[in-house]
C-alpha positions in Angstrom: 91.3 40.7 -54.9 88.3 43.0 -54.7 88.9 46.7 -55.0 88.0 47.3 -51.3 90.9 45.0 -50.3 93.5 47.0 -52.3 94.3 49.6 -49.7 95.2 46.9 -47.1 97.3 45.1 -49.7 99.2 48.3 -50.5 100.2 48.7 -46.8 102.3 45.5 -47.3 104.0 46.9 -50.5 103.4 47.5 -54.2 103.4 44.5 -56.5 105.3 44.7 -59.8 102.3 43.9 -62.1 98.5 44.6 -61.7 95.5 43.8 -63.8 92.8 46.3 -62.8 89.5 45.2 -64.4 85.8 45.9 -64.1 83.0 48.2 -65.3 83.0 50.5 -62.2 85.0 53.5 -63.5 85.4 55.1 -60.0 86.9 51.9 -58.6 89.3 51.6 -61.5 90.4 55.2 -61.3 90.8 55.1 -57.5 92.8 51.8 -57.8 95.2 53.5 -60.2 95.5 56.6 -57.9 96.1 54.4 -54.8 98.9 52.5 -56.5 100.3 55.7 -57.9 100.4 57.2 -54.4 102.0 54.1 -53.0 104.8 54.5 -55.6 105.6 57.9 -54.0 106.4 59.6 -57.3 108.0 63.0 -57.0 108.5 63.5 -60.7 105.4 62.1 -62.5 106.2 63.9 -65.7 109.3 61.6 -66.0 108.2 58.4 -64.3 104.5 58.0 -65.0 104.0 56.6 -68.6 100.5 56.0 -70.0 99.5 54.4 -73.3 96.4 53.0 -74.9 95.9 49.3 -75.9 95.5 50.0 -79.6 99.0 51.5 -79.7 100.4 48.5 -77.8 98.8 46.0 -80.3 100.8 47.6 -83.0 104.1 47.4 -81.2 104.1 45.3 -77.9 107.9 45.2 -77.9 107.9 49.0 -77.3 105.9 48.5 -74.2 108.3 45.8 -73.0 111.2 48.2 -73.5 109.3 50.9 -71.6 109.0 48.5 -68.7 112.7 48.0 -68.6 113.4 51.7 -68.5 114.9 52.9 -65.2 113.2 55.7 -63.2 114.8 59.1 -63.1 115.0 61.0 -59.8 112.5 58.6 -58.3 112.6 55.1 -56.7 109.8 53.8 -58.9 108.5 54.1 -62.4 104.8 53.6 -63.3 103.7 52.2 -66.7 100.0 52.1 -67.4 98.3 50.6 -70.4 94.5 51.1 -70.8 92.0 48.8 -72.6 94.6 46.2 -73.5 93.3 42.7 -74.2 96.3 40.6 -75.4 95.9 37.2 -76.9 97.4 34.2 -75.2 100.2 34.1 -77.9 100.9 37.9 -77.5 101.1 37.5 -73.7 103.4 34.5 -73.8 105.6 36.1 -76.4 106.1 39.5 -74.9 104.9 39.8 -71.3 105.2 36.4 -69.7 109.0 36.6 -69.6 108.8 40.1 -68.1 106.3 39.0 -65.4 108.6 36.1 -64.4 111.4 38.5 -63.8 109.9 42.0 -63.5 112.0 45.1 -63.0 112.2 45.9 -59.3 111.8 49.6 -60.0 108.8 49.4 -62.4 105.1 49.0 -61.5 103.1 47.8 -64.5 99.3 48.4 -64.6 96.8 47.0 -67.2 93.6 48.9 -66.7 90.5 47.5 -68.5 86.8 48.3 -68.3 85.7 45.1 -70.0 86.3 41.4 -69.3 87.1 40.3 -72.8 88.7 37.2 -74.2 92.3 36.9 -73.1 92.2 38.8 -69.8 90.5 35.8 -68.1 93.8 33.9 -68.6 95.8 36.9 -67.3 94.3 36.3 -63.8 96.2 33.0 -63.7 99.5 34.7 -64.5 102.1 36.2 -62.3 100.3 39.4 -61.5 97.8 40.9 -59.0 94.2 41.0 -60.1 92.0 43.8 -58.8 88.3 43.3 -59.4 86.6 46.6 -60.0 83.2 45.2 -61.0 80.0 46.3 -59.4 79.8 45.2 -55.8 76.7 43.9 -53.9 74.7 46.2 -51.7 76.2 45.0 -48.4 79.8 45.5 -49.6 79.0 48.9 -51.0 77.3 49.9 -47.7 80.4 49.0 -45.8 82.6 50.9 -48.2 80.3 53.9 -47.8 80.8 54.0 -44.1 84.5 54.6 -44.8 83.8 57.3 -47.3 81.5 59.1 -44.8 84.2 58.7 -42.1 86.8 60.4 -44.2 84.4 63.2 -44.7 84.1 63.6 -41.0 80.6 62.1 -40.8 79.0 59.1 -39.2 76.4 57.1 -41.1 73.6 54.8 -39.9 73.4 51.3 -41.5 69.9 51.8 -42.9 71.0 55.2 -44.4 74.0 53.6 -46.1 71.8 50.8 -47.6 69.2 53.4 -48.8 71.9 55.5 -50.5 73.2 52.5 -52.3 69.7 51.8 -53.7 69.1 55.5 -54.5 72.4 55.7 -56.4 71.9 52.3 -58.1 75.2 51.0 -56.7 77.1 53.7 -58.6 80.2 54.3 -56.5 81.1 57.7 -58.0 77.6 59.0 -57.4 77.6 57.7 -53.8 80.9 59.5 -53.1 79.6 62.8 -54.6 76.3 62.5 -52.6 78.3 61.9 -49.4 80.4 65.0 -50.1 77.2 67.0 -50.7 75.8 65.7 -47.3 79.0 66.8 -45.6 78.6 70.3 -46.9 74.9 70.5 -46.0 75.0 68.8 -42.6 78.4 70.0 -41.3 81.5 68.3 -39.9 80.8 65.6 -37.3 77.1 65.2 -38.3 75.4 61.8 -38.4 73.7 60.7 -41.6 70.4 59.1 -41.0 67.7 57.7 -43.3 65.8 61.0 -43.2 68.8 62.9 -44.5 69.2 60.5 -47.4 65.5 60.7 -48.3 65.6 64.5 -48.1 68.9 65.3 -50.0 70.0 62.3 -52.1 68.5 62.2 -55.6 66.8 58.9 -56.4 68.1 57.0 -59.4 65.6 56.3 -62.2 65.7 52.6 -61.6 64.9 53.1 -57.9 62.0 55.4 -58.8 60.7 52.7 -61.1 61.1 50.1 -58.3 59.0 52.4 -56.0 56.4 52.8 -58.7 55.9 49.1 -59.3 55.9 48.3 -55.6 53.2 50.9 -55.0 51.2 49.4 -57.9 51.3 45.8 -56.6 50.6 47.0 -53.0 47.5 48.9 -54.3 48.7 52.2 -52.7 47.1 54.6 -55.2 48.1 57.7 -53.3 51.8 56.9 -53.3 51.7 55.5 -56.8 50.1 58.7 -58.2 52.6 60.9 -56.4 55.6 59.0 -57.8 54.1 58.8 -61.3 53.3 62.5 -61.4 56.8 63.3 -60.3 58.4 61.1 -62.9 56.2 62.4 -65.8 56.8 66.0 -64.6 60.6 65.4 -64.9 60.1 64.2 -68.5 60.1 60.5 -68.0 58.5 58.7 -70.9 55.0 57.3 -70.5 55.8 54.1 -72.4 58.8 53.4 -70.2 56.5 53.6 -67.1 54.0 51.3 -68.8 56.7 48.8 -69.8 58.0 48.8 -66.2 54.6 48.0 -64.8 54.0 45.3 -67.4 57.4 43.8 -66.7 56.7 43.8 -62.9 53.4 42.0 -63.2 54.9 39.5 -65.7 57.6 38.8 -63.1 54.9 38.2 -60.5 53.1 35.8 -62.8 56.4 33.9 -63.5 57.2 33.6 -59.9 53.7 32.4 -59.0 53.7 29.8 -61.9 57.3 28.5 -61.6 57.8 25.1 -59.8 61.5 26.1 -59.2 62.7 26.7 -55.6 63.5 30.4 -54.8 67.3 30.0 -55.2 67.0 28.4 -58.6 64.4 30.8 -59.8 66.5 33.8 -58.6 69.4 32.5 -60.7 67.2 32.1 -63.7 65.7 35.6 -63.4 69.0 37.2 -62.5 67.9 38.5 -59.1 68.5 37.8 -55.4 66.5 35.0 -53.6 65.1 37.7 -51.3 63.5 39.5 -54.4 61.9 36.2 -55.4 60.5 35.6 -51.9 59.1 39.1 -51.8 57.5 38.8 -55.2 56.1 35.4 -54.4 54.4 36.9 -51.2 53.0 39.8 -53.3 51.7 37.4 -56.0 50.1 35.1 -53.5 48.4 38.0 -51.8 47.0 39.3 -55.1 45.9 35.8 -56.2 46.7 33.8 -59.3 43.6 35.0 -61.3 44.3 38.6 -60.5 48.0 38.4 -61.4 47.4 36.6 -64.6 44.6 39.1 -65.6 46.9 42.1 -64.9 49.8 40.5 -66.7 47.8 39.8 -69.8 46.1 43.2 -70.0 49.3 45.2 -69.3 51.2 43.2 -71.8 48.5 44.0 -74.4 48.6 47.7 -73.6 52.4 47.8 -73.7 52.6 46.0 -77.0 49.9 48.2 -78.5 51.6 51.3 -77.4 54.9 50.2 -78.8 53.3 49.3 -82.2 51.3 52.5 -82.4 48.0 50.8 -81.9 47.4 52.8 -78.7 48.5 56.3 -77.7 51.2 55.8 -75.1 49.7 58.2 -72.5 46.3 56.6 -73.0 47.7 53.1 -72.7 49.5 54.1 -69.5 46.4 55.4 -67.8 44.3 52.5 -69.1 46.9 50.3 -67.3 46.5 52.4 -64.1 42.8 52.0 -64.3 43.2 48.2 -64.6 45.6 48.0 -61.7 43.6 50.0 -59.2 40.0 49.8 -60.5 39.9 46.7 -62.7 
């Protein structure tokens, strides 16, 4: 199940074994805390055991014995192991028998950041899999509505989508930014797009997106404002140049590719909407213009990286090419 489905699942009861897996640290931590709360532990010092995967590798039988230990002064006992990636043989030898007949008073959690060899097979075993990977923008926006509601706030749909973009889909940052808005706007306030733009810090990737979009749109006023702000905050000139070169290379690839939007999106690792938007931009600029910009910016980027050009000089030569070339 997805992380956002866990709360509803826990209303029906706590499962005996969970695999909590994914790169989103906030979701992993919150999943553990939600299960922990559902266990209703009154004596966590006695009934909440934690160990690391490296220790288990040396003695998996000890973990199995810990799973069989009865809780003391509580109805449930929680056993957590972090970053544990068992081999198929190790799982079958030590944990498959336990999962077939788990202790009714123990809740066993495997909490992993990565999706390494071995854990893919665990999803097929007798456990509950909680996916804590990065969610898409639509799912995160819906989750953000709930976060805002718990803070006593209402949130507009476009404000939620914008915050997801500003925070680069980082759930922990979105939660902190929502808490900040609650303090600034007050209980019962409604978060609109203007509040997000005024108070939520833009992620670097979003600033680069704004920069490249202003460049391909030919909006020099907006471009220069964003670039000046980024450089004033210590952003590297070469990184700006590389982002611009990469953007126009993508426009060139989109314009030249015979693939349909869905197939090209899969090849480039983006959404079909992004391909459609880039295709419209490239067609507006024209094939000759896009190819000229792509070639010149690639030359400037490569020259700046090799030391042939000064990186600041190369960046502003690229700006001149984009807007005046």
